[in-house]
N, CA, C and O of each residue as an XYZ file, in Angstrom:
916
protein
N       0.838     -1.199      0.000
C       0.000      0.000      0.000
C       0.875      1.253      0.000
O       2.059      1.200      0.335
N       0.284      2.354     -0.373
C       1.006      3.616     -0.429
C       1.136      4.205      0.970
O       0.175      4.205      1.740
N       2.339      4.712      1.303
C       2.516      5.334      2.608
C       2.288      6.844      2.516
O       2.068      7.379      1.430
N       2.341      7.521      3.657
C       2.021      8.950      3.704
C       2.991      9.785      2.879
O       2.579     10.737      2.216
N       4.275      9.441      2.912
C       5.276     10.193      2.158
C       5.033     10.067      0.658
O       5.087     11.055     -0.074
N       4.770      8.853      0.212
C       4.515      8.617     -1.214
C       3.236      9.311     -1.662
O       3.182      9.887     -2.749
N       2.202      9.254     -0.817
C       0.949      9.939     -1.130
C       1.162     11.441     -1.197
O       0.590     12.122     -2.048
N       1.988     11.953     -0.293
C       2.292     13.383     -0.290
C       2.980     13.819     -1.567
O       2.649     14.863     -2.130
N       3.940     13.025     -2.029
C       4.640     13.332     -3.282
C       3.665     13.316     -4.450
O       3.685     14.208     -5.297
N       2.813     12.299     -4.492
C       1.822     12.167     -5.566
C       0.897     13.375     -5.613
O       0.707     13.978     -6.669
N       0.321     13.726     -4.461
C      -0.634     14.840     -4.406
C       0.039     16.178     -4.692
O      -0.564     17.055     -5.312
N       1.285     16.341     -4.245
C       2.010     17.590     -4.486
C       2.235     17.813     -5.972
O       2.013     18.911     -6.481
N       2.676     16.772     -6.665
C       2.948     16.899     -8.101
C       1.657     17.133     -8.876
O       1.616     17.980     -9.769
N       0.605     16.392     -8.542
C      -0.674     16.557     -9.239
C      -1.227     17.965     -9.005
O      -1.739     18.597     -9.929
N      -1.121     18.452     -7.771
C      -1.618     19.792     -7.450
C      -0.798     20.868     -8.161
O      -1.359     21.808     -8.724
N       0.528     20.729     -8.136
C       1.400     21.682     -8.820
C       1.122     21.700    -10.319
O       1.094     22.757    -10.949
N       0.917     20.511    -10.874
C       0.614     20.412    -12.306
C      -0.711     21.097    -12.622
O      -0.822     21.820    -13.612
N      -1.709     20.867    -11.783
C      -3.029     21.469    -11.997
C      -2.961     22.987    -11.927
O      -3.504     23.678    -12.789
N      -2.291     23.505    -10.895
C      -2.204     24.958    -10.711
C      -1.461     25.615    -11.862
O      -1.914     26.627    -12.397
N      -0.317     25.046    -12.250
C       0.476     25.659    -13.325
C      -0.254     25.602    -14.663
O      -0.123     26.520    -15.473
N      -1.011     24.550    -14.906
C      -1.776     24.466    -16.155
C      -2.862     25.532    -16.200
O      -3.065     26.180    -17.226
N      -3.560     25.710    -15.075
C      -4.626     26.720    -15.024
C      -4.038     28.118    -15.194
O      -4.586     28.943    -15.926
N      -2.921     28.380    -14.515
C      -2.271     29.689    -14.639
C      -1.799     29.926    -16.073
O      -1.991     31.008    -16.628
N      -1.188     28.917    -16.657
C      -0.696     29.052    -18.031
C      -1.855     29.306    -18.993
O      -1.761     30.145    -19.888
N      -2.938     28.578    -18.797
C      -4.084     28.713    -19.698
C      -4.753     30.071    -19.566
O      -5.308     30.584    -20.538
N      -4.708     30.656    -18.388
C      -5.383     31.931    -18.139
C      -4.518     33.149    -18.453
O      -5.045     34.206    -18.801
N      -3.200     33.013    -18.335
C      -2.357     34.203    -18.430
C      -1.334     34.190    -19.557
O      -0.790     35.244    -19.887
N      -1.053     33.049    -20.157
C      -0.099     33.026    -21.266
C      -0.823     33.238    -22.591
O      -1.925     32.722    -22.782
N      -0.218     33.991    -23.507
C      -0.831     34.153    -24.840
C      -0.739     32.849    -25.617
O       0.322     32.227    -25.669
N      -1.837     32.438    -26.214
C      -1.843     31.148    -26.904
C      -0.984     31.209    -28.165
O      -1.100     32.123    -28.981
N      -0.118     30.202    -28.293
C       0.681     30.072    -29.505
C       1.764     31.115    -29.675
O       2.272     31.300    -30.781
N       2.131     31.803    -28.599
C       3.186     32.814    -28.686
C       4.295     32.476    -27.695
O       4.028     32.161    -26.535
N       5.520     32.542    -28.155
C       6.661     32.174    -27.325
C       7.035     33.299    -26.375
O       7.219     34.444    -26.789
N       7.146     32.959    -25.096
C       7.571     33.905    -24.064
C       8.900     33.396    -23.515
O       8.930     32.405    -22.784
N       9.984     34.059    -23.858
C      11.306     33.607    -23.457
C      11.539     33.812    -21.957
O      11.197     34.855    -21.401
N      12.113     32.820    -21.330
C      12.450     32.887    -19.904
C      13.967     32.990    -19.745
O      14.466     33.871    -19.045
N      14.684     32.096    -20.390
C      16.146     32.145    -20.421
C      16.556     32.179    -21.891
O      16.776     31.137    -22.509
N      16.657     33.383    -22.439
C      16.923     33.529    -23.855
C      15.860     32.785    -24.645
O      14.674     32.851    -24.320
N      16.286     32.079    -25.681
C      15.345     31.229    -26.406
C      15.560     29.751    -26.074
O      15.023     28.867    -26.742
N      16.356     29.498    -25.027
C      16.628     28.120    -24.608
C      15.485     27.553    -23.782
O      15.075     26.409    -23.977
N      14.974     28.356    -22.860
C      13.829     27.959    -22.041
C      12.722     28.968    -22.248
O      12.892     30.159    -21.987
N      11.571     28.477    -22.727
C      10.470     29.376    -23.050
C       9.152     28.828    -22.526
O       9.015     27.642    -22.226
N       8.190     29.734    -22.428
C       6.806     29.353    -22.141
C       6.024     29.500    -23.440
O       6.068     30.545    -24.090
N       5.317     28.454    -23.805
C       4.596     28.462    -25.082
C       3.300     27.676    -24.881
O       3.307     26.445    -24.861
N       2.207     28.388    -24.735
C       0.929     27.749    -24.448
C       0.368     27.065    -25.692
O       0.202     27.688    -26.741
N       0.082     25.787    -25.554
C      -0.547     25.029    -26.632
C      -1.374     23.911    -26.024
O      -1.214     23.572    -24.851
N      -2.248     23.348    -26.821
C      -3.083     22.242    -26.364
C      -2.758     20.987    -27.173
O      -2.648     21.040    -28.398
N      -2.611     19.886    -26.491
C      -2.380     18.614    -27.171
C      -3.733     18.057    -27.605
O      -4.470     17.497    -26.794
N      -4.050     18.213    -28.875
C      -5.348     17.788    -29.376
C      -5.346     16.349    -29.883
O      -6.369     15.840    -30.339
N      -4.178     15.696    -29.796
C      -4.094     14.301    -30.195
C      -4.417     13.387    -29.035
O      -4.731     13.839    -27.934
N      -4.335     12.100    -29.296
C      -4.660     11.110    -28.270
C      -3.430     10.654    -27.500
O      -3.552      9.927    -26.514
N      -2.235     11.075    -27.941
C      -0.993     10.692    -27.270
C      -0.033     11.870    -27.254
O      -0.287     12.912    -27.859
N       1.071     11.681    -26.547
C       2.136     12.661    -26.568
C       3.010     12.478    -27.801
O       2.749     11.611    -28.635
N       4.050     13.304    -27.909
C       4.923     13.282    -29.082
C       5.610     11.930    -29.259
O       5.671     11.407    -30.372
N       6.127     11.361    -28.168
C       6.890     10.118    -28.272
C       6.004      8.954    -28.696
O       6.369      8.191    -29.591
N       4.838      8.811    -28.058
C       3.921      7.730    -28.416
C       3.374      7.929    -29.819
O       3.181      6.962    -30.556
N       3.125      9.182    -30.191
C       2.627      9.478    -31.527
C       3.641      9.058    -32.590
O       3.268      8.577    -33.661
N       4.920      9.243    -32.284
C       5.977      8.830    -33.202
C       5.961      7.315    -33.393
O       6.151      6.824    -34.505
N       5.736      6.579    -32.307
C       5.705      5.119    -32.381
C       4.485      4.610    -33.139
O       4.514      3.521    -33.712
N       3.409      5.403    -33.141
C       2.165      4.978    -33.788
C       1.969      5.613    -35.167
O       0.878      5.544    -35.732
N       3.006      6.220    -35.697
C       2.854      6.962    -36.942
C       2.458      6.082    -38.129
O       1.901      6.576    -39.109
N       2.741      4.788    -38.043
C       2.379      3.879    -39.140
C       0.901      3.489    -39.107
O       0.383      2.942    -40.080
N       0.222      3.768    -37.991
C      -1.181      3.394    -37.847
C      -2.083      4.375    -38.605
O      -1.901      5.589    -38.513
N      -3.045      3.848    -39.346
C      -3.959      4.706    -40.091
C      -4.880      5.476    -39.154
O      -5.147      6.659    -39.368
N      -5.362      4.803    -38.118
C      -6.234      5.442    -37.128
C      -5.615      5.234    -35.753
O      -5.741      4.161    -35.162
N      -4.951      6.257    -35.254
C      -4.243      6.151    -33.974
C      -5.203      5.919    -32.816
O      -4.870      5.218    -31.860
N      -6.390      6.502    -32.899
C      -7.350      6.354    -31.799
C      -7.777      4.901    -31.626
O      -7.834      4.390    -30.508
N      -8.077      4.239    -32.745
C      -8.458      2.825    -32.680
C      -7.266      1.984    -32.212
O      -7.425      1.054    -31.422
N      -6.084      2.318    -32.703
C      -4.885      1.582    -32.306
C      -4.674      1.670    -30.797
O      -4.309      0.682    -30.160
N      -4.902      2.850    -30.229
C      -4.725      3.035    -28.786
C      -5.744      2.218    -28.006
O      -5.397      1.583    -27.010
N      -7.004      2.227    -28.451
C      -8.048      1.454    -27.782
C      -7.691     -0.025    -27.774
O      -7.825     -0.690    -26.746
N      -7.237     -0.544    -28.911
C      -6.886     -1.959    -29.012
C      -5.663     -2.295    -28.168
O      -5.612     -3.353    -27.541
N      -4.686     -1.408    -28.148
C      -3.494     -1.613    -27.318
C      -3.889     -1.669    -25.846
O      -3.378     -2.497    -25.091
N      -4.797     -0.790    -25.441
C      -5.257     -0.768    -24.048
C      -5.983     -2.062    -23.686
O      -5.760     -2.630    -22.617
N      -6.845     -2.519    -24.581
C      -7.582     -3.765    -24.324
C      -6.614     -4.936    -24.197
O      -6.734     -5.752    -23.282
N      -5.654     -5.015    -25.117
C      -4.669     -6.095    -25.070
C      -3.799     -6.003    -23.816
O      -3.495     -7.012    -23.180
N      -3.408     -4.783    -23.477
C      -2.573     -4.593    -22.292
C      -3.267     -5.012    -21.014
O      -2.671     -5.673    -20.163
N      -4.529     -4.628    -20.878
C      -5.294     -5.004    -19.683
C      -5.569     -6.498    -19.649
O      -5.606     -7.101    -18.576
N      -5.762     -7.099    -20.823
C      -5.982     -8.551    -20.887
C      -4.738     -9.305    -20.446
O      -4.827    -10.271    -19.688
N      -3.573     -8.862    -20.921
C      -2.315     -9.509    -20.532
C      -2.021     -9.294    -19.052
O      -1.498    -10.183    -18.381
N      -2.359     -8.113    -18.547
C      -2.169     -7.843    -17.120
C      -3.049     -8.764    -16.286
O      -2.599     -9.305    -15.276
N      -4.289     -8.944    -16.697
C      -5.193     -9.855    -15.999
C      -4.638    -11.279    -15.998
O      -4.703    -11.984    -14.991
N      -4.095    -11.684    -17.137
C      -3.487    -13.023    -17.237
C      -2.336    -13.164    -16.247
O      -2.235    -14.175    -15.551
N      -1.468    -12.156    -16.182
C      -0.319    -12.215    -15.279
C      -0.751    -12.303    -13.817
O      -0.142    -13.021    -13.023
N      -1.803    -11.569    -13.470
C      -2.285    -11.588    -12.091
C      -2.900    -12.938    -11.734
O      -2.810    -13.386    -10.591
N      -3.524    -13.580    -12.717
C      -4.149    -14.885    -12.473
C      -3.105    -15.993    -12.460
O      -3.112    -16.850    -11.577
N      -2.201    -15.972    -13.452
C      -1.264    -17.075    -13.632
C      -0.231    -17.153    -12.516
O       0.307    -18.224    -12.235
N       0.046    -16.018    -11.881
C       1.063    -16.018    -10.823
C       0.634    -16.872     -9.625
O       1.476    -17.313     -8.842
N      -0.667    -17.103     -9.486
C      -1.180    -17.884     -8.354
C      -1.338    -19.359     -8.686
O      -1.596    -20.176     -7.802
N      -1.181    -19.700     -9.972
C      -1.355    -21.088    -10.386
C      -0.058    -21.869    -10.241
O       1.033    -21.337    -10.446
N      -0.195    -23.120     -9.890
C       0.978    -23.978     -9.699
C       1.399    -24.587    -11.037
O       1.174    -25.767    -11.302
N       2.025    -23.733    -11.883
C       2.511    -24.148    -13.188
C       3.985    -23.797    -13.318
O       4.456    -22.849    -12.690
N       4.709    -24.544    -14.118
C       6.101    -24.245    -14.363
C       6.241    -22.968    -15.177
O       5.334    -22.591    -15.919
N       7.387    -22.303    -15.033
C       7.619    -21.044    -15.734
C       7.470    -21.189    -17.237
O       6.889    -20.320    -17.887
N       7.982    -22.268    -17.796
C       7.923    -22.476    -19.235
C       6.487    -22.559    -19.724
O       6.170    -22.061    -20.805
N       5.611    -23.187    -18.937
C       4.199    -23.288    -19.318
C       3.510    -21.924    -19.248
O       2.668    -21.596    -20.085
N       3.879    -21.142    -18.244
C       3.308    -19.794    -18.124
C       3.707    -18.929    -19.305
O       2.894    -18.166    -19.828
N       4.960    -19.048    -19.726
C       5.457    -18.282    -20.867
C       4.740    -18.709    -22.146
O       4.312    -17.863    -22.931
N       4.610    -20.003    -22.355
C       3.951    -20.520    -23.560
C       2.494    -20.053    -23.624
O       2.018    -19.608    -24.668
N       1.800    -20.162    -22.496
C       0.401    -19.712    -22.450
C       0.322    -18.215    -22.737
O      -0.575    -17.757    -23.445
N       1.270    -17.455    -22.181
C       1.302    -16.016    -22.408
C       1.496    -15.675    -23.880
O       0.847    -14.770    -24.404
N       2.397    -16.408    -24.550
C       2.640    -16.186    -25.978
C       1.393    -16.509    -26.789
O       1.021    -15.764    -27.695
N       0.750    -17.629    -26.455
C      -0.480    -18.025    -27.155
C      -1.562    -16.958    -26.968
O      -2.269    -16.604    -27.912
N      -1.681    -16.453    -25.737
C      -2.680    -15.415    -25.451
C      -2.380    -14.146    -26.240
O      -3.285    -13.516    -26.787
N      -1.115    -13.781    -26.294
C      -0.725    -12.561    -27.039
C      -1.065    -12.695    -28.517
O      -1.607    -11.769    -29.121
N      -0.745    -13.858    -29.104
C      -1.053    -14.095    -30.517
C      -2.559    -14.055    -30.747
O      -3.030    -13.495    -31.737
N      -3.309    -14.655    -29.824
C      -4.769    -14.667    -29.944
C      -5.331    -13.255    -29.863
O      -6.207    -12.886    -30.646
N      -4.834    -12.472    -28.926
C      -5.305    -11.089    -28.769
C      -4.980    -10.257    -29.999
O      -5.787     -9.433    -30.429
N      -3.800    -10.472    -30.565
C      -3.403     -9.742    -31.770
C      -4.334    -10.059    -32.933
O      -4.734     -9.163    -33.677
N      -4.679    -11.342    -33.090
C      -5.588    -11.748    -34.169
C      -6.999    -11.214    -33.951
O      -7.663    -10.782    -34.893
N      -7.441    -11.247    -32.715
C      -8.775    -10.709    -32.399
C      -8.819     -9.213    -32.678
O      -9.815     -8.700    -33.189
N      -7.730     -8.510    -32.339
C      -7.659     -7.069    -32.591
C      -7.794     -6.758    -34.076
O      -8.464     -5.798    -34.454
N      -7.158     -7.569    -34.915
C      -7.263     -7.367    -36.356
C      -8.680     -7.618    -36.858
O      -9.120     -7.002    -37.829
N      -9.391     -8.525    -36.192
C     -10.758     -8.843    -36.598
C     -11.722     -7.714    -36.229
O     -12.589     -7.343    -37.020
N     -11.561     -7.175    -35.022
C     -12.515     -6.148    -34.565
C     -12.139     -4.742    -35.015
O     -12.936     -3.814    -34.874
N     -10.921     -4.573    -35.560
C     -10.508     -3.243    -36.002
C     -11.456     -2.664    -37.051
O     -11.834     -1.498    -36.936
N     -11.859     -3.437    -38.081
C     -12.820     -2.888    -39.058
C     -14.157     -2.515    -38.428
O     -14.831     -1.591    -38.884
N     -14.536     -3.238    -37.377
C     -15.801     -2.933    -36.705
C     -15.709     -1.588    -35.990
O     -16.646     -0.790    -36.020
N     -14.568     -1.347    -35.348
C     -14.385     -0.095    -34.616
C     -14.343      1.118    -35.535
O     -14.690      2.227    -35.127
N     -13.916      0.904    -36.779
C     -13.854      2.028    -37.716
C     -15.230      2.596    -38.034
O     -15.345      3.707    -38.550
N     -16.264      1.838    -37.726
C     -17.626      2.310    -37.972
C     -18.071      3.328    -36.930
O     -19.080      4.010    -37.106
N     -17.312      3.423    -35.849
C     -17.661      4.341    -34.761
C     -16.682      5.519    -34.738
O     -15.515      5.395    -35.112
N     -17.187      6.636    -34.298
C     -16.355      7.836    -34.214
C     -15.640      7.875    -32.864
O     -16.126      8.482    -31.910
N     -14.491      7.225    -32.797
C     -13.706      7.223    -31.568
C     -12.848      8.469    -31.556
O     -11.912      8.589    -32.347
N     -13.155      9.390    -30.676
C     -12.470     10.676    -30.649
C     -11.101     10.573    -29.985
O     -10.811      9.615    -29.267
N     -10.278     11.564    -30.236
C      -8.974     11.629    -29.590
C      -9.124     11.755    -28.080
O      -8.309     11.227    -27.323
N     -10.168     12.458    -27.642
C     -10.428     12.622    -26.204
C     -10.671     11.265    -25.560
O     -10.090     10.954    -24.521
N     -11.525     10.461    -26.173
C     -11.849      9.147    -25.614
C     -10.629      8.237    -25.609
O     -10.378      7.540    -24.626
N      -9.869      8.240    -26.701
C      -8.675      7.396    -26.784
C      -7.623      7.831    -25.774
O      -6.954      6.997    -25.164
N      -7.481      9.141    -25.601
C      -6.508      9.659    -24.651
C      -6.871      9.281    -23.220
O      -6.009      8.869    -22.444
N      -8.149      9.421    -22.874
C      -8.614      9.052    -21.532
C      -8.417      7.557    -21.300
O      -7.949      7.146    -20.238
N      -8.773      6.749    -22.289
C      -8.606      5.296    -22.190
C      -7.144      4.933    -21.984
O      -6.815      4.084    -21.156
N      -6.275      5.579    -22.740
C      -4.848      5.303    -22.614
C      -4.304      5.647    -21.245
O      -3.512      4.897    -20.674
N      -4.730      6.781    -20.721
C      -4.223      7.208    -19.414
C      -4.777      6.351    -18.281
O      -4.056      6.028    -17.337
N      -6.050      5.982    -18.368
C      -6.641      5.103    -17.356
C      -5.948      3.742    -17.366
O      -5.659      3.176    -16.311
N      -5.685      3.226    -18.559
C      -4.991      1.943    -18.676
C      -3.589      2.033    -18.092
O      -3.149      1.137    -17.373
N      -2.896      3.113    -18.403
C      -1.558      3.307    -17.851
C      -1.565      3.380    -16.334
O      -0.691      2.820    -15.672
N      -2.561      4.077    -15.785
C      -2.669      4.179    -14.330
C      -2.910      2.809    -13.693
O      -2.360      2.504    -12.635
N      -3.732      1.991    -14.341
C      -4.000      0.649    -13.811
C      -2.730     -0.197    -13.824
O      -2.395     -0.845    -12.833
N      -2.027     -0.184    -14.958
C      -0.824     -1.011    -15.100
C       0.261     -0.572    -14.122
O       0.848     -1.403    -13.429
N       0.528      0.727    -14.065
C       1.566      1.215    -13.145
C       1.114      1.107    -11.693
O       1.935      0.944    -10.791
N      -0.204      1.199    -11.470
C      -0.716      1.017    -10.116
C      -0.470     -0.395     -9.614
O      -0.090     -0.588     -8.459
N      -0.686     -1.385    -10.476
C      -0.409     -2.786    -10.122
C       1.082     -2.977     -9.886
O       1.490     -3.656     -8.944
N       1.899     -2.367    -10.759
C       3.354     -2.451    -10.592
C       3.781     -1.866     -9.248
O       4.634     -2.428     -8.561
N       3.185     -0.738     -8.881
C       3.503     -0.103     -7.595
C       3.106     -1.002     -6.433
O       3.833     -1.101     -5.444
N       1.965     -1.649     -6.548
C       1.455     -2.499     -5.476
C       2.414     -3.642     -5.155
O       2.595     -4.010     -3.994
N       3.019     -4.192     -6.192
C       3.893     -5.347     -6.002
C       5.369     -4.966     -5.820
O       6.209     -5.835     -5.586
N       5.678     -3.683     -5.926
C       7.072     -3.243     -5.823
C       7.426     -2.904     -4.384
O       6.673     -2.214     -3.697
N       8.571     -3.390     -3.934
C       9.031     -3.131     -2.571
C      10.219     -2.163     -2.531
O      10.406     -1.451     -1.544
N      11.017     -2.135     -3.597
C      12.201     -1.285     -3.638
C      11.813      0.196     -3.583
O      10.901      0.624     -4.290
N      12.499      0.972     -2.751
C      12.150      2.384     -2.540
C      12.323      3.220     -3.804
O      11.467      4.043     -4.126
N      13.437      3.010     -4.527
C      13.678      3.770     -5.755
C      12.625      3.459     -6.806
O      12.116      4.364     -7.468
N      12.300      2.189     -6.960
C      11.291      1.785     -7.938
C       9.921      2.360     -7.579
O       9.193      2.829     -8.454
N       9.573      2.322     -6.294
C       8.279      2.843     -5.858
C       8.199      4.349     -6.090
O       7.174      4.855     -6.546
N       9.279      5.067     -5.778
C       9.305      6.515     -6.001
C       9.170      6.821     -7.490
O       8.451      7.743     -7.877
N       9.861      6.049     -8.319
C       9.800      6.260     -9.769
C       8.388      6.036    -10.291
O       7.900      6.808    -11.117
N       7.734      4.991     -9.817
C       6.371      4.700    -10.260
C       5.404      5.764     -9.753
O       4.452      6.115    -10.451
N       5.633      6.279     -8.555
C       4.800      7.364     -8.019
C       4.863      8.571     -8.948
O       3.837      9.196     -9.219
N       6.060      8.907     -9.441
C       6.212     10.036    -10.361
C       5.456      9.789    -11.666
O       4.852     10.705    -12.224
N       5.492      8.560    -12.141
C       4.771      8.211    -13.367
C       3.258      8.269    -13.138
O       2.514      8.749    -13.994
N       2.813      7.779    -11.987
C       1.389      7.844    -11.653
C       0.916      9.290    -11.537
O      -0.194      9.625    -11.953
N       1.761     10.135    -10.972
C       1.414     11.555    -10.839
C       1.189     12.174    -12.210
O       0.281     12.984    -12.393
N       2.015     11.789    -13.164
C       1.837     12.261    -14.541
C       0.500     11.792    -15.094
O      -0.237     12.567    -15.704
N       0.193     10.520    -14.877
C      -1.060      9.969    -15.377
C      -2.276     10.682    -14.819
O      -3.196     11.032    -15.557
N      -2.273     10.898    -13.503
C      -3.400     11.593    -12.877
C      -3.478     13.049    -13.348
O      -4.561     13.562    -13.628
N      -2.322     13.705    -13.432
C      -2.294     15.112    -13.832
C      -2.842     15.328    -15.229
O      -3.690     16.195    -15.444
N      -2.361     14.545    -16.176
C      -2.822     14.705    -17.555
C      -4.225     14.150    -17.770
O      -4.942     14.609    -18.659
N      -4.622     13.169    -16.968
C      -6.000     12.671    -17.054
C      -6.981     13.752    -16.597
O      -8.019     13.961    -17.224
N      -6.646     14.434    -15.503
C      -7.516     15.500    -14.993
C      -7.703     16.610    -16.023
O      -8.748     17.260    -16.050
N      -6.696     16.832    -16.871
C      -6.777     17.899    -17.871
C      -7.945     17.713    -18.829
O      -8.405     18.677    -19.441
N      -8.420     16.500    -18.962
C      -9.531     16.225    -19.885
C     -10.880     16.585    -19.293
O     -11.905     16.471    -19.965
N     -10.888     17.017    -18.040
C     -12.167     17.268    -17.369
C     -12.333     18.711    -16.902
O     -13.237     19.017    -16.125
N     -11.456     19.599    -17.378
C     -11.667     21.033    -17.180
C     -11.197     21.754    -18.436
O     -10.400     21.224    -19.210
N     -11.696     22.958    -18.623
C     -11.406     23.680    -19.867
C      -9.902     23.836    -20.076
O      -9.152     24.146    -19.151
N      -9.486     23.609    -21.326
C     -10.231     23.380    -22.583
C     -10.509     21.899    -22.857
O     -10.759     21.520    -24.001
N     -10.469     21.063    -21.818
C     -10.734     19.622    -21.920
C      -9.701     18.916    -22.800
O      -9.991     17.916    -23.456
N      -8.507     19.463    -22.789
C      -7.355     18.906    -23.492
C      -6.140     19.033    -22.575
O      -6.156     19.804    -21.615
N      -5.091     18.277    -22.876
C      -3.869     18.399    -22.086
C      -3.196     19.734    -22.424
O      -2.924     20.028    -23.588
N      -2.937     20.527    -21.395
C      -2.325     21.848    -21.569
C      -0.807     21.715    -21.449
O      -0.300     21.234    -20.436
N      -0.094     22.137    -22.474
C       1.371     22.147    -22.463
C       1.847     23.589    -22.559
O       1.230     24.411    -23.235
N       2.953     23.891    -21.876
C       3.383     25.288    -21.892
C       4.886     25.494    -21.660
O       5.338     26.638    -21.611
N       5.660     24.437    -21.518
C       7.095     24.560    -21.285
C       7.842     24.064    -22.518
O       7.563     22.981    -23.032
N       8.790     24.865    -22.982
C       9.562     24.479    -24.164
C      11.051     24.685    -23.896
O      11.475     25.753    -23.456
N      11.834     23.642    -24.170
C      13.294     23.716    -24.044
C      13.890     23.481    -25.423
O      13.649     22.446    -26.043
N      14.650     24.422    -25.889
C      15.223     24.354    -27.229
C      16.126     23.122    -27.383
O      16.987     22.865    -26.541
N      15.919     22.373    -28.458
C      16.750     21.212    -28.750
C      16.249     19.907    -28.168
O      16.757     18.840    -28.513
N      15.249     19.976    -27.282
C      14.772     18.767    -26.613
C      13.988     17.864    -27.563
O      14.006     16.640    -27.429
N      13.298     18.484    -28.525
C      12.526     17.673    -29.466
C      13.459     16.852    -30.346
O      13.225     15.664    -30.572
N      14.512     17.488    -30.839
C      15.459     16.776    -31.690
C      16.168     15.662    -30.930
O      16.519     14.634    -31.508
N      16.378     15.869    -29.633
C      17.107     14.892    -28.821
C      16.221     13.731    -28.363
O      16.596     12.567    -28.502
N      15.039     14.055    -27.815
C      14.188     13.036    -27.203
C      12.752     13.026    -27.717
O      11.891     12.343    -27.162
N      12.501     13.786    -28.778
C      11.142     13.915    -29.311
C      10.181     14.460    -28.269
O       9.017     14.065    -28.218
N      10.670     15.362    -27.448
C       9.832     16.045    -26.459
C       9.682     17.487    -26.904
O      10.652     18.245    -26.885
N       8.486     17.873    -27.304
C       8.241     19.236    -27.747
C       7.852     20.114    -26.570
O       8.610     20.243    -25.608
N       6.676     20.717    -26.643
C       6.157     21.501    -25.529
C       5.551     20.532    -24.520
O       4.830     19.607    -24.895
N       5.846     20.747    -23.233
C       5.390     19.809    -22.209
C       4.900     20.540    -20.972
O       4.870     21.770    -20.943
N       4.515     19.785    -19.948
C       4.037     20.360    -18.693
C       4.728     19.667    -17.523
O       5.578     18.801    -17.732
N       4.373     20.038    -16.300
C       5.034     19.462    -15.124
C       4.730     17.968    -14.967
O       5.566     17.211    -14.475
N       3.543     17.553    -15.384
C       3.210     16.131    -15.312
C       4.119     15.325    -16.232
O       4.598     14.252    -15.863
N       4.353     15.852    -17.437
C       5.254     15.179    -18.375
C       6.666     15.087    -17.806
O       7.340     14.067    -17.952
N       7.103     16.159    -17.160
C       8.434     16.172    -16.549
C       8.532     15.111    -15.461
O       9.555     14.438    -15.329
N       7.465     14.964    -14.686
C       7.423     13.943    -13.642
C       7.533     12.551    -14.257
O       8.218     11.681    -13.721
N       6.859     12.347    -15.378
C       6.920     11.058    -16.070
C       8.341     10.742    -16.527
O       8.833      9.632    -16.327
N       8.995     11.725    -17.141
C      10.349     11.503    -17.657
C      11.325     11.169    -16.531
O      12.167     10.282    -16.672
N      11.205     11.885    -15.414
C      12.069     11.600    -14.261
C      11.772     10.204    -13.721
O      12.686      9.471    -13.344
N      10.488      9.841    -13.685
C      10.104      8.507    -13.214
C      10.658      7.401    -14.086
O      11.126      6.381    -13.580
N      10.609      7.595    -15.399
C      11.150      6.590    -16.325
C      12.655      6.441    -16.141
O      13.178      5.327    -16.138
N      13.349      7.563    -15.987
C      14.796      7.516    -15.733
C      15.072      6.763    -14.433
O      16.000      5.958    -14.359
N      14.261      7.029    -13.409
C      14.416      6.339    -12.136
C      14.232      4.838    -12.274
O      14.980      4.063    -11.678
N      13.239      4.420    -13.056
C      13.023      2.987    -13.284
C      14.194      2.359    -14.031
O      14.590      1.229    -13.743
N      14.745      3.098    -14.992
C      15.897      2.588    -15.732
C      17.091      2.397    -14.808
O      17.802      1.395    -14.898
N      17.308      3.361    -13.922
C      18.403      3.256    -12.950
C      18.174      2.057    -12.032
O      19.103      1.303    -11.742
N      16.937      1.888    -11.579
C      16.601      0.743    -10.724
C      16.897     -0.572    -11.432
O      17.479     -1.480    -10.838
N      16.497     -0.682    -12.706
C      16.726     -1.911    -13.462
C      18.214     -2.187    -13.659
O      18.649     -3.337    -13.615
N      18.991     -1.125    -13.876
C      20.435     -1.291    -14.025
C      21.060     -1.784    -12.715
O      21.909     -2.675    -12.719
N      20.630     -1.196    -11.603
C      21.134     -1.624    -10.292
C      20.723     -3.064    -10.016
O      21.523     -3.865     -9.533
N      19.475     -3.388    -10.324
C      18.974     -4.752    -10.108
C      19.754     -5.762    -10.943
O      20.135     -6.824    -10.450
N      19.987     -5.423    -12.213
C      20.729     -6.315    -13.095
C      22.171     -6.482    -12.622
O      22.732     -7.577    -12.682
N      22.770     -5.375    -12.148
C      24.152     -5.431    -11.660
C      24.250     -6.330    -10.433
O      25.176     -7.131    -10.302
N      23.278     -6.183     -9.538
C      23.271     -7.004     -8.327
C      23.072     -8.473     -8.669
O      23.707     -9.341     -8.070
N      22.199     -8.760     -9.624
C      21.981    -10.147    -10.044
C      23.242    -10.724    -10.662
O      23.612    -11.869    -10.401
N      23.896     -9.913    -11.487
C      25.101    -10.375    -12.177
C      26.242    -10.632    -11.211
O      26.898    -11.673    -11.264
N      26.470     -9.668    -10.327
C      27.568     -9.837     -9.340
C      27.240    -10.934     -8.350
O      28.133    -11.638     -7.880
N      25.956    -11.085     -8.028
C      25.571    -12.138     -7.104
C      25.787    -13.511     -7.695
O      26.279    -14.413     -7.016
N      25.419    -13.680     -8.971
C      25.606    -14.979     -9.630
C      27.074    -15.260     -9.851
O      27.508    -16.410     -9.787
N      27.858    -14.196    -10.116
C      29.280    -14.380    -10.339
C      29.991    -14.783     -9.076
O      30.828    -15.686     -9.076
N      29.646    -14.095     -7.978
C      30.308    -14.387     -6.702
C      29.937    -15.766     -6.181
O      30.659    -16.366     -5.386
N      28.767    -16.264     -6.659
C      28.321    -17.552     -6.156
C      28.995    -18.713     -6.846
O      28.882    -19.857     -6.406
N      29.723    -18.414     -7.966
C      30.378    -19.509     -8.697
C      31.656    -19.934     -8.023
O      32.334    -20.843     -8.503
């Protein structure tokens, strides 16, 4: 379960993100660059009218309908998560769990291709796809947080969850889109990060934290197995 310190960090980031978005939306000129540190750090109010951020949009650029692709990815992701939660309690060998998982993934992929033409008959908006994506992300990272004991990993996931809640809330107050207003020159070319907000920054720091945790975990496993020989 989440402790008071972790809850405090989560609420602080979500609140800070909410306040800065409202202030930016009310006081910054839309679509006009306001330099803070030369042209390196600027404030630039814009709305993300797509269903994903810049990085995810880049990964989905081959998809004809990104909104449908996101819905199907969310359904498959939640299905696989449900499988993992169920299979972990079953008395099966690891190899059997992996094989069943692969079969399930292939089945879900084929089902997605079958229902994709059906979904094209409906007007799935970017708003709906974006909300679905963020809710799915919150569920997946929430489960990850629940089972994580390491302090660094838990803190990293808290930062990612804060991003999810912050940007999800943006869909429920004017302009009912994710508000972005921070721009750092050269960041798009480097990491495909254009204009962003504090929630996005929290996500990026959280991802870096998870990467560091995985590197430390892998190093400990490697040195532990080596020393045991």
